[in-house]
C-alpha positions as semicolon CSV with decimal commas, in nm:
position;residue;x (nm);y (nm);z (nm)
1;M;3,179;2,305;1,957
2;S;3,084;1,997;1,758
3;P;3,231;1,974;1,409
4;S;3,015;1,940;1,100
5;I;3,049;1,607;0,919
6;S;3,023;1,526;0,550
7;V;3,002;1,175;0,410
8;A;3,180;1,128;0,077
9;M;3,065;0,826;-0,123
10;C;3,160;0,700;-0,467
11;T;2,926;0,481;-0,669
12;F;2,957;0,267;-0,978
13;N;2,691;0,008;-1,061
14;G;2,637;-0,051;-0,691
15;G;2,261;-0,066;-0,687
16;R;2,267;-0,422;-0,555
17;F;2,387;-0,311;-0,210
18;L;2,341;0,067;-0,218
19;T;1,998;0,086;-0,055
20;E;2,113;-0,097;0,256
21;Q;2,417;0,129;0,290
22;L;2,215;0,448;0,245
23;Q;1,963;0,331;0,502
24;S;2,244;0,271;0,752
25;I;2,374;0,625;0,696
26;A;2,025;0,768;0,742
27;A;1,991;0,572;1,069
28;Q;2,298;0,733;1,232
29;E;2,249;0,848;1,591
30;R;2,456;1,148;1,488
31;P;2,338;1,214;1,133
32;P;2,575;1,366;0,879
33;D;2,537;1,730;0,785
34;E;2,558;1,634;0,420
35;L;2,608;1,334;0,193
36;V;2,807;1,383;-0,127
37;I;2,783;1,106;-0,387
38;C;2,990;1,103;-0,706
39;D;2,888;0,843;-0,961
40;D;3,139;0,717;-1,216
41;G;2,908;0,617;-1,499
42;S;2,665;0,366;-1,350
43;S;2,431;0,191;-1,591
44;D;2,217;0,022;-1,325
45;E;1,953;0,166;-1,090
46;T;2,200;0,369;-0,881
47;L;2,065;0,709;-0,990
48;E;1,705;0,615;-0,912
49;I;1,800;0,477;-0,571
50;V;1,987;0,795;-0,477
51;K;1,708;1,022;-0,602
52;E;1,450;0,839;-0,395
53;F;1,677;0,843;-0,091
54;A;1,748;1,218;-0,124
55;R;1,376;1,287;-0,144
56;R;1,312;1,120;0,191
57;C;1,624;1,178;0,403
58;A;1,659;1,457;0,658
59;F;2,001;1,589;0,550
60;A;2,130;1,743;0,229
61;T;2,232;1,495;-0,040
62;L;2,437;1,604;-0,340
63;F;2,455;1,362;-0,631
64;V;2,703;1,430;-0,912
65;A;2,727;1,216;-1,224
66;N;3,074;1,237;-1,380
67;E;3,080;1,332;-1,746
68;G;3,365;1,088;-1,809
69;K;3,489;0,790;-1,612
70;L;3,742;0,898;-1,349
71;G;3,829;0,571;-1,178
72;S;3,802;0,505;-0,806
73;T;4,090;0,722;-0,683
74;K;4,003;1,034;-0,879
75;N;3,633;0,986;-0,808
76;F;3,698;0,990;-0,433
77;E;3,919;1,294;-0,477
78;K;3,632;1,471;-0,650
79;A;3,375;1,366;-0,389
80;V;3,587;1,494;-0,100
81;S;3,660;1,820;-0,283
82;L;3,285;1,887;-0,293
83;C;3,240;1,836;0,082
84;R;3,188;2,149;0,293
85;S;3,206;2,018;0,651
86;N;3,490;2,019;0,905
87;I;3,521;1,639;0,900
88;V;3,489;1,407;0,599
89;A;3,399;1,041;0,649
90;L;3,455;0,818;0,347
91;A;3,194;0,560;0,252
92;D;3,184;0,269;0,010
93;Q;2,860;0,187;-0,168
94;D;2,836;-0,173;-0,052
95;D;2,895;-0,167;0,325
96;V;2,665;-0,123;0,625
97;W;2,730;0,129;0,904
98;Y;2,644;0,069;1,267
99;P;2,420;0,347;1,409
100;H;2,697;0,485;1,635
101;K;2,965;0,518;1,365
102;L;2,951;0,895;1,310
103;A;2,897;0,963;1,680
104;S;3,215;0,768;1,759
105;I;3,407;0,954;1,490
106;E;3,285;1,289;1,621
107;K;3,382;1,195;1,978
108;T;3,732;1,101;1,865
109;F;3,794;1,437;1,702
110;L;3,644;1,627;1,996
111;E;3,876;1,451;2,240
112;S;4,192;1,592;2,083
113;N;4,263;1,882;1,851
114;E;4,581;1,696;1,754
115;T;4,386;1,420;1,580
116;V;4,406;1,469;1,205
117;A;4,241;1,144;1,100
118;T;4,082;0,829;1,233
119;F;3,984;0,483;1,114
120;S;3,813;0,187;1,275
121;N;3,780;-0,186;1,275
122;A;3,487;-0,355;1,099
123;D;3,296;-0,682;1,102
124;L;3,309;-0,874;0,775
125;I;2,988;-0,977;0,601
126;D;2,910;-1,165;0,282
127;E;2,689;-1,083;-0,014
128;R;2,378;-1,172;0,187
129;S;2,483;-0,952;0,481
130;R;2,571;-1,255;0,696
131;L;2,851;-1,211;0,949
132;L;3,164;-1,407;0,857
133;G;3,307;-1,428;1,209
134;L;3,616;-1,226;1,113
135;R;3,712;-0,865;1,160
136;L;3,882;-0,636;0,913
137;W;4,197;-0,571;1,112
138;S;4,259;-0,942;1,162
139;A;4,229;-0,991;0,787
140;F;4,503;-0,730;0,736
141;S;4,725;-0,873;1,013
142;F;4,694;-0,544;1,199
143;D;4,766;-0,682;1,543
144;A;4,755;-0,534;1,894
145;G;5,121;-0,431;1,883
146;E;5,069;-0,227;1,567
147;Q;4,748;-0,080;1,709
148;D;4,950;0,037;2,010
149;K;5,193;0,209;1,773
150;F;4,905;0,416;1,633
151;A;4,802;0,504;1,989
152;N;5,158;0,618;2,063
153;H;5,197;0,845;1,758
154;R;5,398;0,583;1,566
155;A;5,155;0,517;1,282
156;L;5,421;0,573;1,016
157;E;5,618;0,272;1,141
158;V;5,317;0,055;1,058
159;L;5,218;0,219;0,731
160;V;5,568;0,199;0,583
161;K;5,554;-0,176;0,646
162;H;5,206;-0,242;0,508
163;P;4,879;-0,057;0,443
164;V;4,625;-0,115;0,721
165;V;4,385;0,178;0,676
166;T;4,075;0,091;0,476
167;G;3,921;0,401;0,321
168;A;3,567;0,294;0,403
169;T;3,651;0,323;0,774
170;M;3,846;0,650;0,755
171;A;3,758;1,009;0,844
172;F;3,981;1,317;0,844
173;R;3,981;1,694;0,880
174;R;3,865;1,851;0,556
175;E;4,113;2,142;0,585
176;L;4,403;1,899;0,542
177;F;4,277;1,751;0,218
178;D;4,445;2,024;0,015
179;L;4,781;1,890;0,139
180;V;4,730;1,546;-0,017
181;I;4,580;1,637;-0,355
182;P;4,624;1,579;-0,637
183;I;4,635;1,206;-0,573
184;P;4,821;1,019;-0,850
185;A;4,574;0,805;-1,044
186;N;4,799;0,499;-1,005
187;H;4,761;0,509;-0,625
188;I;4,478;0,373;-0,415
189;H;4,335;0,679;-0,244
190;D;4,320;0,541;0,112
191;R;4,687;0,435;0,114
192;W;4,805;0,772;-0,021
193;I;4,586;0,978;0,214
194;S;4,657;0,772;0,525
195;F;5,035;0,782;0,483
196;L;5,051;1,156;0,425
197;L;4,812;1,237;0,710
198;A;5,016;1,015;0,943
199;A;5,310;1,243;0,858
200;R;5,095;1,539;0,954
201;G;4,972;1,447;1,303
202;K;4,791;1,205;1,530
203;F;4,614;0,923;1,345
204;E;4,363;0,761;1,578
205;A;4,278;0,391;1,545
206;I;3,934;0,308;1,687
207;R;3,959;-0,055;1,791
208;A;3,586;-0,123;1,801
209;P;3,409;-0,217;1,476
210;L;3,195;0,074;1,360
211;M;3,058;-0,089;1,047
212;Q;3,017;-0,405;0,845
213;Y;3,259;-0,443;0,555
214;R;3,116;-0,651;0,273
215;R;3,315;-0,915;0,086
216;H;3,192;-0,998;-0,263
217;G;3,326;-1,090;-0,602
218;E;3,277;-0,747;-0,761
219;Q;3,505;-0,553;-0,526
220;Q;3,776;-0,345;-0,692
221;A;4,016;-0,390;-0,399
222;G;3,938;-0,679;-0,168
223;L;4,105;-0,829;0,136
224;P;4,437;-1,011;0,153
225;P;4,423;-1,391;0,110
226;Q;4,294;-1,572;0,418
227;V;4,370;-1,938;0,340
228;H;4,703;-2,113;0,289
229;A;4,659;-2,190;-0,081
230;E;4,570;-1,827;-0,157
231;L;4,868;-1,704;0,044
232;I;5,106;-1,924;-0,154
233;K;4,952;-1,807;-0,481
234;Q;4,994;-1,444;-0,377
235;A;5,355;-1,501;-0,270
236;K;5,437;-1,651;-0,610
237;S;5,280;-1,352;-0,785
238;R;5,474;-1,096;-0,582
239;G;5,805;-1,107;-0,755
240;R;6,033;-0,845;-0,905
241;S;5,760;-0,652;-1,085
242;F;5,556;-0,620;-0,764
243;H;5,853;-0,485;-0,567
244;L;5,945;-0,242;-0,845
245;K;5,587;-0,114;-0,853
246;E;5,594;-0,065;-0,476
247;I;5,920;0,127;-0,510
248;K;5,758;0,364;-0,758
249;L;5,459;0,422;-0,531
250;F;5,679;0,503;-0,233
251;Q;5,901;0,727;-0,441
252;E;5,595;0,930;-0,539
253;I;5,492;0,967;-0,174
254;H;5,851;1,066;-0,097
255;A;5,844;1,332;-0,368
256;R;5,521;1,482;-0,232
257;L;5,657;1,495;0,123
258;R;5,981;1,650;0,002
259;E;5,787;1,908;-0,200
260;R;5,568;2,012;0,097
261;E;5,794;1,916;0,385
262;A;5,710;2,228;0,586
263;D;5,344;2,119;0,603
264;F;5,419;1,778;0,755
265;P;5,570;1,780;1,107
266;Y;5,681;1,417;1,080
267;A;5,814;1,450;0,725
268;S;6,181;1,402;0,818
269;F;6,113;1,068;0,984
270;A;5,878;0,962;0,704
271;L;6,133;1,045;0,433
272;I;6,406;0,842;0,605
273;E;6,173;0,546;0,654
274;I;6,060;0,557;0,290
275;E;6,422;0,556;0,176
276;K;6,492;0,250;0,391
277;K;6,177;0,081;0,261
278;V;6,280;0,148;-0,099
279;S;6,626;0,007;-0,029
280;H;6,469;-0,305;0,121
281;L;6,236;-0,349;-0,175
282;A;6,522;-0,299;-0,421
283;L;6,718;-0,576;-0,252
284;R;6,421;-0,812;-0,277
285;A;6,357;-0,713;-0,639
286;H;6,711;-0,791;-0,747
287;L;6,786;-1,112;-0,560
288;P;6,985;-1,351;-0,782
289;P;6,789;-1,633;-0,949
290;Q;7,000;-1,902;-0,782
291;R;6,853;-1,984;-0,442
292;L;7,189;-2,050;-0,276
293;A;7,319;-1,713;-0,389
294;R;7,028;-1,541;-0,216
295;I;7,112;-1,677;0,128
296;P;7,384;-1,427;0,236
297;L;7,180;-1,130;0,109
298;V;6,863;-1,245;0,284
299;L;7,050;-1,324;0,606
300;R;7,216;-0,983;0,609
301;E;6,882;-0,809;0,558
302;S;6,720;-1,020;0,828
303;F;6,998;-0,935;1,077
304;N;6,940;-0,567;0,992
305;L;6,570;-0,627;1,078
306;G;6,466;-0,511;0,731
307;Y;6,231;-0,805;0,684
308;W;6,055;-0,722;1,010
309;R;6,039;-0,344;0,969
310;Y;5,944;-0,333;0,599
311;S;5,803;-0,677;0,507
312;A;5,625;-0,970;0,672
313;G;5,916;-1,114;0,869
314;W;5,965;-1,490;0,845
315;N;5,697;-1,520;0,576
316;S;5,889;-1,284;0,348
317;I;6,220;-1,455;0,423
318;A;6,068;-1,792;0,333
319;K;5,924;-1,643;0,018
320;D;6,262;-1,506;-0,096
321;L;6,457;-1,821;-0,010
322;I;6,209;-2,088;-0,120
323;I;5,955;-1,948;-0,364
324;G;6,181;-1,689;-0,522
325;C;6,110;-1,390;-0,743
């Protein structure tokens, strides 16, 4: 039996790109059973665009205007909580879906009852909807080896190293959402949800691009730097405060898993990996200011494979030895 599918979208002054995204959802070969849109205080034409779309589209569209500003994470939490279908697919307001996106998602869940969530690759486009010749997973350095780990039920090994799941490409079983809420407001929703669901069951990575992911200057959370100068700038900015913030985020995920350990079959492994990640981050956060004094600590951590399991390998080693905290 085919599952029902809800699309959960959050909007905030997205009228510039919203029409194109809504049209791509309406053009799905497998249309959604409902579209839930939560708006976080838009002052542009978003409301009018959604009203006109709801009047013409063939599926139910629920539009909710928040009384007070919730922020992106809590707005997505609200949108998903209003969804009534078996599967929830998240949607950003500024992307474009390929017509087969929901059909591919449905097929993935039908193939295995063990699949708790899925996400896909995407083609990158610019503000004028022109293809940039780059795909989303390449931009996040999510390579074939890490993709194979997802295929072999080892998603947590990737996610403890770095976040690779973009919310706009993700779908999951609605019944599991109660296990991940409430989402702390200081977390990005897709990172929190993806890590916890990976501790729950099979997280399927669809290697084909199912949508176009838009890059533009107004994005709340964009892509990692793609050119050398930007990479160096980012490395310089990721010092002690960055590592300490990451430690706090992982400690909060750890606390949630510990609290509901019985609900997450892979919780024991996840908890151990988080503890090792936190230890690695703590070492990097407290490296001595003198570069020579860092060498034995960095070498020891590299021999223990910490830089490869929990950071970016040689790039992180170079950062700690040359650029510093």
